[in-house]
N, C-alpha and C positions, 0 to 999 in steps of 0.2 A: 396776517388777522392774531389781535391781541388775545391774550390770553390772564381770564381774572384769577386768582386765588384766592383762598382766606388769607393766605400765609408768603408772603415774598420766599424765593429762594435768593441765597446770597452766594458766595462763591464757598463757604466748606462746605455746602450740602451737595451730597452724592447727584442729584438729577439738578444742578446748575450744570453739570457737564453732560455732553451729547454722547449716549453708550450705543452701540453697536450690535444689537441681536442678530445671532447667525441664524434665526429662526421665526418666524411672524409667532402671534399668540394661537392658538388651536383652540377651537371650541370643542366640545364632543359631538362631532359629525356620528350618523350611522347608529344610534343610540341602538337602535330596532334590529342590529346584527344581530350573529352569536358572538360572541365573545369570548376569549380566554382571558380567564380574571388574573390579577396579578400574581396570586399565590404559583401557579401552575408555571411562571416565566421566570426563569432564574438567569444567574448567570456562571460562567466560567472564572477559578481564582488560578492564579499563578502560583505555582511550590514558592517562585522568587520575587519579591517587589520589583516590575518592570517599571516604574517610577526613580528605581535607587537608592531608595532612602532605609534599604536595609530592613524592611518590616520582615519579620519570621512570618510564618506559615499560620500560627493563631491569630496574628494580628493579623494577616489579611485578609483573614476568614471572618473577624469580629468588626473590620470597618464595612466589608460585604454586609452585613447584618445588621448593622448600623443603617445602611444606606437603604435598603428596605429586602434582601434578597434572603429567600426563604430556601429556593434549592439552588444548591450548585455544583460546578463538576471542578476535581481538582485537577487542573493542566500542569503536570509533571515534564522538568524539562532538564535535569541534568543526564548528562548520556552517558551509558552501560560503561563507558570505557572511564570515565573518572571515577578516582577511587574517594572521595572525600564528595561532602558539599552537596547533598540530595537523596533523592531516589530515598521508598519506603526503605531502606537499609540503613535509613542517617535518623531514623524519630522511632524514637525507642518507647516504655510503657507507660511512663507518662506525661509525655508530649501527647501520645494515642490517646489518652486516659481524658486529658485535659482537653483535647479539641471536641473527643466524642462530646464531653459534659457542656461545649461552649456551645457544639447545634441542640442536645437537648434541654438547655433552658433557655435558648432563644426561639425552643419553636422550628429550630429550620432541619436542615437535612445535605449531608455528603450524598448528591444522589450515584456520581461515579468516578472514575480515574481515566485520564486520558494519560496511555504511555508517552514518553520522550520521543521525539521524530526522527530522533537519530535508531528506536526500532521499530522501521516499518517495513516489514513484511516475517511471517514465521514460517518461509520454507527456508532461511538459511540465504537467501539470495544475496551476494556482495558483489554489487555491480562496477568495481571498482577494480577488483582481481575477477572479472569475469567466471565467478563459479558459484558452486553452493556447497558453503561451510558445515560442516556437522557440529563443529563449535561453537560458529557464529547460534546456530538453532537451538543450542541448548542452553547459549549463556541467555537470550532473549526470554524464552522461556520459561528461565531461571526467576526473570524481572517479572515477568508476566502473572508469575502462581508468587511474587513477594506485595506486586500490586493488592491480588484479590486476594489474600491477607488482609493489609491495610485495609481496605473498600471493608472487611465485615468487621477489622478494631474499631476502626471511626466512622464509618458508612451507618455500620448495623446492616451491610448490604449493597446492592447498587452493580453497575456494568464497570468493565474496564475495557476499553477500547483500544487497538492497535492501529497506524496509519498502515494503510492497503498499498504498498507498492511491491506487489509479489512477483513479477518481473516484467521486462521490459517487452513490449509485443506490437505489432506494427495491426493497424487498423482497417487497413486497405481491402481485407478480405473477409471483415467481419460481419457475420451476419445481420446484425444490429446496426450496422452501419450501410443499412437500404432503404429509399424508402417505398415509397408504394409501387412506385415507377420503376425501380432496380438502380438508380442512380446514387450514389456517395452521401450523405450528410454529412459529414465530417472528410476535412482534407488529412493525409495523413502528413505527420514531420517526420520530416529528413527521406532518407531513399529508405524504402523496404527491405528487410533483411529478412534470411530465412533462418532461424537459430535451432540447432540441433544441444542434446549433454550427453555425455558419455558418462554412464551410471555408474561406471567402476569409481572414475573419479569426481564426477561433480561441475566439470571442466566443462566452460561451454561453447560452442564454435558458430560459426554463422560468417554466410556470404551474401553479400547485395544479390536480390532474383533480378533486378533489371538489368544484368548484365548476361547478356545472350550468351550461352553454353552452346559448341559445337560438339553435338555427343553423335554417335557411328551408330545410324536407324536405320534398320530396316522392318516393313511394316505387312502380318499377314494379313492381305485383303478382306479372308474369309472370317477369323477370329479376331483383326485386330490388334492379335498379341506383337509388342515390341523385340527389340534385339535380345538377344539372352547372352550370358556370360559362361561361356566353357572352360571349366576348371581347368579339366585335364590337359586343351591345346592352350590354356592360356591364351584366350582370345575371343571377340566378341562374334557371336553366329547369328542368320536369321533363322527363321523356323524350319530350313531345310536342313540346318547344317552347314548352310556355306558362310566362310568369313564375310565377316562386312565391313565395307570400305569406306560405303559412301560416307559424306559430313552433312547435317542439315543441322540449321538454328535451332533450339529449341526456347521457349519464353515459361513463364511459371504457371502459364493457364494451361499448356502442356502437360507440364508433372502434375495438375488439379486432376486434368482428364484423366490422366494416368493411375494416380493414386486410386482414383473410383475402380477403374478395371482391376486395381491389384486388391484394392482391401486394405490401403493401409493408407499415412498420412502424405500429402505433397513433398513436406521437411523432409521425411524418412527418406522418400526416393532419391529428393535432393544431395543432399547428403551421402547418399549412399553410394550415387551413382561416380559422385567425385572420389568418393573411396574406394570405387570398381576403378577408377582408372588409375588411381595411384597400385592397386593392386597390379592391374595389368602391365603397367609399365616396370615395376619390380621386376614381376616373370618375363618379362620381353629382356630386361637386360640380365637376368638371372642365365637364362635359356643361351643369352650370347655370347657369357662370359664363361659355358658348359663348352659350348664348339671351341674358345679358346683353348681352355685347360687340352681338349682333345686334340686342337693343332700341336700345345706346347710338349703334351704325352709324345706326341708323333715325333717331336723332333730331341728328346732327350734318349728313345730308343736310339733316334739315325745316329745321334754323339755315342752311343753307348757302343754301338756298331763301331762308329770311326776310332775307338777309344782300343778298340782289340784288334784292331788293324793298323795302329801307330806305328811306325819303325820305332821313333827317334825318340829322345825323355822330352825333349823340345813341344813337338807338336801332340805327346800326353797332354801335358802341363795347359796347354793352350784347350784341348777337347776338356779336361777333365772341369776348367774354368769357365768353360760353355757350359759344362751341365750344369755346375753352382748357379751360375748366374738363370738355368733353364729353372732349374727346383727350385728359385724362392720366388719364380714368376710363377707356375707352379700351386704354390703355397696362396699365395698372394690374390690369384685368379679366384681359387677353391674360397677363400675368405671372403672373397667378394661377392661371390654365388651364397653364400651362406647369409651376408648380410641382406645380401636380397630378397634371399628366401625368408628369412625373418623378418623386414618389414611388411612381407607381402602378409605373414602370418599373422602377423602386430593387426595391420589394416582389418584384414579381413574379421580382427577378431573386434578391432573397435569398429567396424561396421554393424556386428549383430548388435553391440552395445551403446546406440545411436539411437537417443528418446525425442521427440520430439521434446521442445523447452519448455511447452504448457502442461504438457501431461507430468513430465518429470515433477515439477515444482508442485502444479497442484497435487500430486499424493501426499509431498513431503507438507502442505500449508493442512491442510485440512485434519491430517496425520496430528499434528500438532495442534490445531484448535480442538480436535477430537478431547484430547489428554486435558487439555486446557479449561474445557468443561467438564468432565471428569472432577479436576480440580475445583472448582469455583462450586460441585454438584459437593462435595466432601466438605468443605469450608461451611456451606449453607447449613449441613448437619450437624456437624459438629462442633463448629468457635461457639460457642457461649453467646456471643456479643452477636450476631447476625439473626437478627427479624424478620429480613426481606431475602429474594433469592439474590443470590451471586451469579452472573453471567458472563461473557466474553465474545468478545466478535471484533471482526473488522469494520476500522470506519474509513467510508468510499472514502478514494487514494484521489491522482492526480490522473489529467488524460493519459498520460507517457507509460501507465505503469497500467497489468490486469490488477483490476477490484475498482477502478474508476465509474466504467459505466455501470448502469444501476443492471443490467443484466449479467455483467460480470460478479457486482456483489452480490445478490442473491445468489447464484452458481454456486460459489464459494458459499456462502451460509448452509445451504441445503447439503452438500457435501459434504460438508463438515459433521451434520448433523447426522448423515445418515451412517458417516466414518464413526462419530462418536456412541452411533446405537447397536453398533457392529461391533466395537468394543464392550459392551455392557451385555450385551448376549451372548458371545460367542466363548467356548470354554476354551479350545485350544487353534493357536495360530504359529505359525510360522515365523520363524527366527529369522529377521532381516541380515543377518553375517554370517549365520552358518545353515539356512535354509532348514534346520530340522523344527518339527513341530514340538511346540512346547506349552504350557500354562499359561494362561491369557490373564496376567494379575489384573485388568478391570474389570473383568467377569464378577456380573452379579447374578447368584445363583436365583432361579424361581422368576426372573424379571421377564415379562415379555416386551415380546418386540413392539408391539401398540404403545407399552410404557415407558420404554426405553426411547421411542421416538419426542412423545409430549418432554421427556426429561430434557431430552439432548435443545430440543426447540426451548424450553427454560433457559436453561444455560450456556446458549450461543444464541449471542441477538447480537446486531448488529449498531451501527452507530453513521446516522446521517448528517453531513456536514455540508450545509445548502449551498457556501460559497463553491466547495470543491466540485461539488454537483454543478454552478456555473462556470468552471474553469474549459467546460467543453466547449464555450462561448467563442476562444480563441481560434478555434477548429472551423468554425461553422460558417460557411458561404462568406465568408470575405467579401466578395465582388459584389454584396449588396451593397445599398446607402445606411449608413449607420441607423437610423430610426427602422426601418424596416426588418433590418438586421435580426434589433432587439424584437422587436415584437416579434419575430418568427422563429427565434431560439425562445421566448420564453411561454410561448405555447406548444414548442419540442418539452420545455422543463415541466411544464404542469401536465404534462401526457404522461412521463415517465415518473413524477409525483404521483398520480394518481395511481398507476401500478404499482408502487410502492406502498400503497397506504393499504393497499388491498390486502397485503399480506403481513406476515408477522415476525419478517425479517428485524427489522428495525424495532429496538430499544430506548434510543434516545436520541435527540435531536439537538445541535450545535447549532442555533438562527443566527447565522452571518452573513452578510451580502458583501458587493462589491460593487465598483465603479466601472468595472471592466472585464476580459477574463482576465486576468492578472491575481494572482493568489492576494484575498484581500481579506480584512479583519474589520467589517464597518457594520452599525449596530443595524437590526432591520430597519427599513424604512431608507436609510441615506444612498442605499445604490441602487442597480437598474436592474435585477433579479424580483419575481414573487416570492419574496420569504413570508411574507405574512400569511399569502393566498396560500401555500405550500403547507403551514403552519395547519392553516386552519383545515384545509382539506384533509390530514392526516386525523383531526379531532373529530369533524366530522363521519370519517369512517372509522370511530372506536377507536383512537390510539390513546395506551396509558401509559407509555414511560414518560418519561420527563423531559424538557425541551429548557434550552441555556443560552443564552446569551453569549458571542461570542466576537463581540463587536469591541475589542479593546482598543483598536488604535485611534480612534479619538481621546481616547483617555488625555490625550495630550492636551486638548484642547478646553475639556471641562472635565474634572476625576467624576465618573460616576454616568456615563454617558454608554459607557455599556448595560447600563438596567434600564436608566430613566428611558432610553430612546428605545427602547423594546419596548417599556410599558406605551409610549406613544404611539409607536407605530399601529400596536393592538391596540389602541383605543382604549387603554382599558380604563375604568372607572377609580376614580380619584377623588374619595367628595373631603376626606377631611383636610385642615388646615393646619399653619404650623405657628403658633404666635399668637399674638391680636393684630386685630386688621380685619378689611372685607373678606368671605372666602374669593377663594380661586375661582377665576372665571375659565381657563384650559388651562392648556399643558404649560406653555410659556409662562405662565404666571405660578406654580407650583413649582418648577425648576429655578425661578431666580429666586424663590420665596430659598428652600433646603437643597435642592438635590439637583447636583449636575452643575453649580456655577457658572453664567457664562461671565462675569465679575465676580470680582472682589466679593464675600459675604460681608455684613454688618456687625457680624461677632465671630468669637474664633469656637468653633466647633471641632467633633470627630478625633483625629488623631494629632492635631495640633494643638488644643487643649492640653495647658500644663498638667500633670499629676497634682490632687486638690491637696493644698495644703501649701505647695513647692511654693508657690510666686504670687502673689497678690498687689498691684497697683499699692500708691500711696491714699489715695482715696479709701482702698477695700471696696472698692463697687468690683462685686464680683466680672469674671470675662466671658462668661454665659449665659 
């Protein structure tokens, strides 16, 4: 079809060449719906320029503000092991003052700080070494305190969040992993493992529960009581006190059933039974070597009698050599007995020191969050730059670790708040090292319990990463066809979002999408999960925290998509225009004019413009 224009194109005109748009021009649809305005949809800004142009933090913040960001969350990326190159310790008074002025002058806000992913729990959990490390826990806590102060100095308040990989745990027996019919919602990854911790050393021990254990069992038909270990006899006995020799296969469900009767946990029972077996073996070998020593002593006595009766020197020398060998054997047998007795005693202590991994880790994590909540409160009260409350809390993690499921996320926050309230209202506490009572340094005289709970709720708040929640898709009904699977998963997703939105645990939301259950960072609207609906649900229920886009993964296609695609997904109204010409008809027009270009712009702008007066063409026509 012929196309008539007032002026023909020539090869130098941009329109002469066919261009490829990544998306169609969209109109303002659904204008009657409640909309989250642009002013409430910010973006994350990295500590270091991901494009490799070596911009510093101030330049990155300025560029984001020029693109229209009003609220920003700083993403720290330098791991704590790095001596130089980043984190709050690398930014002095003047840099902090300039950053604060940049936000103030542009009426923008640094809403919060995200800690480096190298800091991914506050329990001191070190999965590489299989232990809980006090030094790691202290180091991470000090890093968070530095970030709290930075947020006060630069952002005048806001939240500090820490990725939550508190400890590895299976999901096969979690209560939240059952639907209304009692069937699992998510498949477990790998082989289920029972894990306990030696509270004396922090070292983790684990065993696969799918391995059938053969244990001696005798059951009292009346009481249902299982076998007992007789310490004096060094053997397992039944309810009549008779030795047990029968072997029966036990599975995990048997330990769960038994744990309910014992009032303990199946993890403790499982591991303690392994320890009891080792104790019985050690005591059995000790008893065996006691019999050996008795035989050896009898031989020594007999040899000494023979020595007294010996008539020749040669005969006496042979008997003396034999006695010497028997004495050496006796000493070795005694040492062996001591070794086995020591082994049995150590295993008994170890059995008493074993704790379920979850209980041990949660005590450490919540204790650390409580102390950091108090630090955030103190910084809010005493830092002259702080105009808004400071808070600290977990960012919902990945499915492999505790802290990733919404119920775990809420449990962690509520236990941390309870611990903080305890610290604020308890005058005397037990010293964890000595066990003696001492004054509580966090006690606030005169503070009531209700006031302490309100304070804890203000200063301990979590961060919802919508993509991390979407990672549960990896383990959701993989046997279903793709579209049905996505549809059913998104239904579960929104049910969890609605429950989260009802509470006050979430203080900030990172809006980010993905095209699968893999960890992704697509802008809202560019993935398969209902991120926009999730944000609207929070706003509908009165959410007052900040929302930022973390969809930086498509910045390689067009710089600025992290923000512009977020605005587009929320159908945020955008009525002003840039430069001469007809008003923009939709988001495609606006994006093509200035924000997030899909093709090269007609003029230089932003960070590409040379400093004023430094360069101009021979025609002296301005570059912009």
